[in-house]
N, C-alpha and C positions, 0 to 999 in steps of 0.2 A: 627322506620320505620327498614323494611328489608332489607338487602342487598344482594345483587348478592357476590359472591366466588370469590376473587381473583386467575383465574386459569392461568394455562401455555397453552393458547390455539393451537390447531392447525395453523399453515399458512392458511391466510384466501384466497380460493382464487376468483379470481371475474370473473363474467363470460366472458364479452365479453374487450378482450385488444387490441387495433388497432396499427398496424404500425403508424408509424411516420407520411408517409402520409397522411392517412388516419383519425388520429389525428386533424393533421393540415391541411386535407383538407376543414374542418367543417370553416376555418377563410377565405376561397374563395370567392368571389363573386358567389353567389347562391346555397352555403353550408349551407343551414338553415337545424335548426334541429327542428321537429315536436313540438310546443308547449305542456309544460306540463300539465297534466291536474289539474283544478283547481276545488278551492274547499276542497281536499281531507285531507289538512293539518290542517281543525278545527276539524277533528275526532280525532288529537293527544291530548293528555295531556296537558294544556298550561303550560310554564317555558323552563327551558334552557338545552338542552345537551352540555357538554363542551369534545371536543375531543381534546387531548394534547398527540402528541408525544415526547417521551424522549430517551437517548441513555446513556451510558457512555463515553466521551469522553476520549483519554489518561492523559489529563489536572487532570482529576477527574469525579465525578459525578455529574450530577444537582438536586441531590436531594431536597435540602433546595431550590433553585429557583422556580424547582417545585410547594413545601411546598406552598410557597409565592404566587405564581400565581393562585394555586387552593384557596387558602384563601381568596384571594379578591373576588373570585366568590362566595365563602361560604357567603360571609359577605352580597353580593347583592341578592344574590337568595337562600334562605334557603329550594326550593325542586329542586335546582340543579342535574341532573345525572350525574357521571363522565364516561369518556370512556379514557385510558391509554392506547395510544401502546406502547409497546416492541419495538424498533427501535435498540434493541442491545445494554441492558444495562450488566451488570456483574451481578453476581447469587447474590453479596450482596446487591447491588443496586436493584436488583428486589426485594428481601426480605422487603428492607426499603420503596421502593413506596407502597407494599401490605401492611405494617404497615401503611403509610401515609393514604392511601384509607379508611383504617378499620375507623383509627380515624378521619374522615368526620364525622361519621355516613348517609351518601347518598348514595343511591345507584350507585353501582359501580363495570368495570369490566375491564379486561386487554387482550389485542390482540396481540398476537406475529407476528410483521407485516414480512412476507416474507423472506426469505434469499436464497442468490444461491452463489453458489461458488464464491469467485473471484470478487461478488458486491457489489459496494459501499452502502453504508446506504445512504437514502433519505429523505428527510420531505417527496417528493413528495410519496413513498411506501409504507410511514407508513401512513399517513393521507387518501390514497385508502384503506389500510387493515381496518383503522377504520371506512370508511362510507361502506366498503362491508361488515361487519359487521353490522352495524344497517340496514340496506338495507335487510339484513338477518330474519328470523322469532327468530332463538334466539337474537337478536339485540330489539324486540320488548318491554322490560321493561325498556329501557333505551331510548325510542325517547321521545322528546319533541315538541311541535310547532317550535321552534327555534334551532338552533345549534353552538355552538361558540369555533372556533376555536382559538386555543391557541401554542404559542412554549412553551420548558419548562425554557425559561427564561425571561418568558413576565408577566405582571401581567396588572388589568386594577384599571384604578384609579378611586375613591371615583364618583358614579354619572353616571360612562360610559356604565356600560349596559344596566340603566333605559333609560340614553338616543337613545341608539342602537334599544332597542325594541321599544322605543317610534314611532324614525324613520317610521318600518314596521308598527306600526298599523296605521301612518298616511297614509303611501303613499302604497296603496293594490297592486300595479302594481309592488314593488317591490322586489328584490329576497333577496338582501343583503344593508346592513347598516356599512358602515367603519369606524372606530374609526381613530384619529387623533395618529399618531405611534411618540411617544417620548423615543429617547434613553437618560439612566441615565448609571454614569458610575460604580453605586453598586446598585445594586436590592433592596439588603436587607438594607441598609443606607436609600432609599427611602421608603421602608415597615413602619422602624422605625418612621420614619417623618409623618406617617399617621394618630397617636395620636392625633394630634393638629388639623387634618380634620376634618369639618363637612358635613355628603356629602349631595349632592344636586341634587335635582331631575329632571324630563325631560324637566318640564316647560320654554319655553323660547330659550331651544338650537334650534342655527339655524343650517339648512341644506342646501345642494344642491347635485342636481342632477349631477353625474360624465359621462362625454361624451362615457368614453368607447375605446375600440379600432376599434370598427368593424365599418365600413362606406359601402355605396355603393360599392366602387371599392378595398375592402378587407380590411387588417388587416395594421393599420396605426402605423407601429413600429416607426416611426421616432419620433411621439409624445409619444409613446409610453418610449421608451429609454432614450427620452430628461427630460420630466417629469413625470416619474412613477406615482405612488399613485396618481396625481394630475388628473389623467386621468384615470385610470383603480380603482384606492385601490390599499390594501394590505390585503393577509390573515391573516395576525398577528392580533389579537383582534376581527375578522371577526365575523357578526351575521347573522348566513342566513336563510331564512324558509327551514326547514329539508323535506319536504314534496316532493318540487320539484328535490332539491338535491339526494334525496336517488330515484325516479326514475330515475334520469339522470344515477344513479351507474347502478340501474336495467336492462334498457334500454338501453344504449350507452358505459357502461364501466367507465374508470376510468377518475373521473374530474380531474385528474391532473398525468401530462407525466411525466412517469417516466426516460426518454430514453435523457435527458439534458447532455449536458458532465459535468460541474462539480453540477448540481444539483441547479441550481442558478436562472432561468427564470421559474419555475414553476408554482409561483404566476400569472406572467401576464397573461401565457394563461388560467390558472385555470378561471381568473376573465375576460379573453372573452367569454370563456364556458356559465359562472354564466350569462353572457348580454343575453346570448343568453334565457335566461331561464326567466328574466325580468330585470328592472333597478336595477341602482348600484347607491346606497345614500351615500354622505360623510358628516359625522357628525363631525365639528370640534371640538365642545367642550367634546364628547369624547374622553378619551385620553385612550392609552394600551401604557406600561410603558414597556420597550425594553431593555436589559443589551447590553450596549456597550460592542464592542471589546478593549481590554485591553490595547493594546499596536499599536503604529502605522505600526509597523511591521506584525501582523495579522490581522487588518483593510487593509494591502496593498493586502494580501494572498485572504480575501474575496472578495477585489472588483476586483482581476485579475480576481477569478472566474464569477464575474457579467459580464465583460468586454470580455471574452471568448465567454458565453455561451451566447452573444448580437451579437457577430458577427457570431457566427454558425447560429443563430436564421434569419438573412439574408437568408444564403442560403438556410436554411429548409423549410421559408416561399415563398423563389421564388421557388422554386422547386414544392412545393405544389400549384402552383398558386395563393398563397393567397398574394402576394404583385409585383406591378408592374415592369417591365425591367426598366434599367437605373440609373443613381445615380441620388439621391434628398439631396439636404442642409438645412440645418434651418438656418439660419442665424440670428441673433441678431441686431436690428437697434434702430434708437432714436424713430422712429417711431413702434415700436413692432415687433416682429418675422416675418420673409420673408422666403416664403420656393420656391427656386429654384430648378427645376429637368432637367437634359438631359437627354432626350431618346436614343441617339444614343453614347454609349460610347464602340462598337464594343463586346466583348463576356463579359465584367465588368458590376456589378449591384451591388448597394451598397449605405452607408446613410451616409453624414458627419452630423454632431450636433456643430455650433457654430464654423465655421471654422475659428476667430480668436482665441478662444481658442487653439484649435486645432493646430495653427501653434506653440502656447506657450509649449503646451504638448509636441509637436517635436520635438520643439529644444532642451527640459530639458530632454524627450528620447535617442535623439542623445547624449548629454553630457553623460547620464549615459552609454552607450554600448559603448562611447571610452575610457572608463575605465574600464579594463577589471577585476580590481578587484573590483570596485563597483557595475558592473552588474552582476557577481557570488554573491556577498554578497546580493544586492538585489532579484534577483532571482533565486537564486542555478541553479539547471537540466536546467531550463530552459532560461537559460543566451543567450544562441546561438541561441534560437528561438526570441527573444526579438529582437536581434543587426538586422536578417533578416528580421522581420516586421516593423522594424525601417524602414530599408530602401525602400521597398514597400510602407508605410506611405508615407513618403517624396514624392515619387513619384504621387501617386494621388493628394495630397495637391497641386502640383505642375501645375502639367495637370489642375486641378478643377480651382485652378487663373489663368490660362493664358486663358481659354477656354469659360469663365461664364461671361464676362465683360457686352453682350450685350444679356443674358440670360432673361428673364424677372421674375419676382418676384410674388409671389399669399401671401396677406397678412394673416397673420393666428392669427386674434384676440381670437381665442378661445385659445391658450396660455398666460399665464397669462406672466407679465414681468418682465425681468432677475433681481434678487436680486444679494446681495451678494454673495461671495462664502466666509464660515467661516473656514481661513484657520487656525485659531486652535483647530477648530473641527474636533473630529475623520473622524466623516463619510464625510464631506466634504473639508477635508485638503489635503494640498500636497499631502501626501502618499497616499490617497487614490485616487486622480486623475490619478497620476504617475502608481497606480497599474491599476486602472482602464481600461486607455489606453495602460499597455504592453499586459493587457488580450485582449482588442480590437486587436493591432495588430500580437499579434499570433494567436489569433481566425479566424481572416482575411488572413495570412498567411496560414494557415493552410485547408480554406475554399473557399480557391479562387475558380473564380473568383469572387468572392460576397463577400463582405466586408462592415463591419459597423466602423468607427471610432466617438467617443464622448462618455463624461460622463453625468449622470444627470445633468441637468441646474438647480440652484438654483433660487427660482422664490419668488417674490413677492406674497404671499397668494392668491388667488381668491376670492372677494365677496360671502358669502352665500347665 
C-alpha cells in the first residue's frame, strides 16, 4: 500500500471561527443549523479514518500508548487510514511518531496544530486542525465513510469498532456511535492481556439512543453535568459519519470550541453540535479503554478543571440565551430524580446537583479551607480562591434550603437511578469529588452571579 509521507505541515487554517457567543448561541431555542446534505457519504470509500491528537507532556511522551491505541485499530480495520495531530510534540517524539506510522503500512499523515504565543495546547484545537485538514482537498486520500476519534492514551477493546460500525449501519439517521469508556490503571498491561481474548462480532450488541443536551427550551446543562456520557456520550472512541462532520467544518467552522478556560468541556459542546446533524447512539458492549490518572492528586487536578469549566459554562450559556434564568436543582429521592426551579433569585442564576451530596461536599471543603497548610497543599496557588468560593457556596446552599420547602418538584424519569459512589475508584472517589467541587466554587466565584455546583452522579446504567 502506498503511504503518504509524514510531514511537518503548516498550521491548518479553519475558515470560520465563531466567537463564544456565536458558537453557544446555536444551543439556544431557535438556534438551528440547516441539515447536512444526505447521501454524499456513500461516495466515500468504506472503512475508517482514525484521528488522534498527541503531545509531549512534561512527565514524558506518550508514544508507547499511542502505538498501543493504533495497534488495536489496525487489528480491527486492515484498511484504516491514520491522521495524527502534532499538538506539541518534542522533536524526538515527532521522529518516533513518524516511524510508528510508517511501521503500520497504512496511509497516514501528520498535521501540526496551530500554535499562538502563550496559548495552551488543547484537544479541541488539535481535533479541529485534523478535521480542517480532512475537509481540504489534500485530505481526500485519507477520507473514509467513518471517522474514529481517539486520544493518545486510549485503545479499543476487541469487537468495539465492529459494534460501533454496525450501529451506524443499522440506524440511517445516526451521526455518531458512542462506546462505553472503561478506565484502566495501565494501558500496556491491559494490552498484554488481550492475547487471551477472542474478538467477538457485532451481532446482538445492545444499543440505545442518547437523549442529548438540546431540547425545546435550550441546552439541558443540569442533566449533562450530572449524568455526562449517559446523556450525550463522549468523544473518546466516538465513531461518526465523516461526510456530515466535514460538511459542518467547511460551512460552520470548528466542531470543537477552543475557548473553554481549562479545555475540559469541549466534548460536551461538540456532542451537542453533533446532535444537530443526526442521532447519537450508545453502544455499551463496545469498550474504549482509557488510561486512568496515576495518582489521587492528578485526579483532583483533572476534576478541578472539569468543575471550573462547568461553572464557566453556566455563565457562557446564560449569556448566549441557551439556558433559562433562575436557579434549578436536581434532587435524588427514593422515587427518583426530581427537578425544582425558582425563577426569581435576583441577579443570580445557577444550578445545584444533588443538594444532599453538596452539603456533605461543602462541609469537607470548609474543613479543608480552615487548615491553611491543608488547603495550600491540595490547591496551591488557588487556595485563597477556593476558600472564598467555599464561603459563597455555603451561602447559596443555605438560601436554597431555606426557600424551597414549597417549591413544586418535577420528576425526571429520563435520568437513571442513583448508584453508589465508589470511594476506592480514582475517578469517582473522594479526591475526585473534592477536586470537582473546588473547581465549581472557584469557577462560580469568578463568573458570578452565575454558578454551578455538583459533580457527575454515579448512576445505575439505563437499560439498552
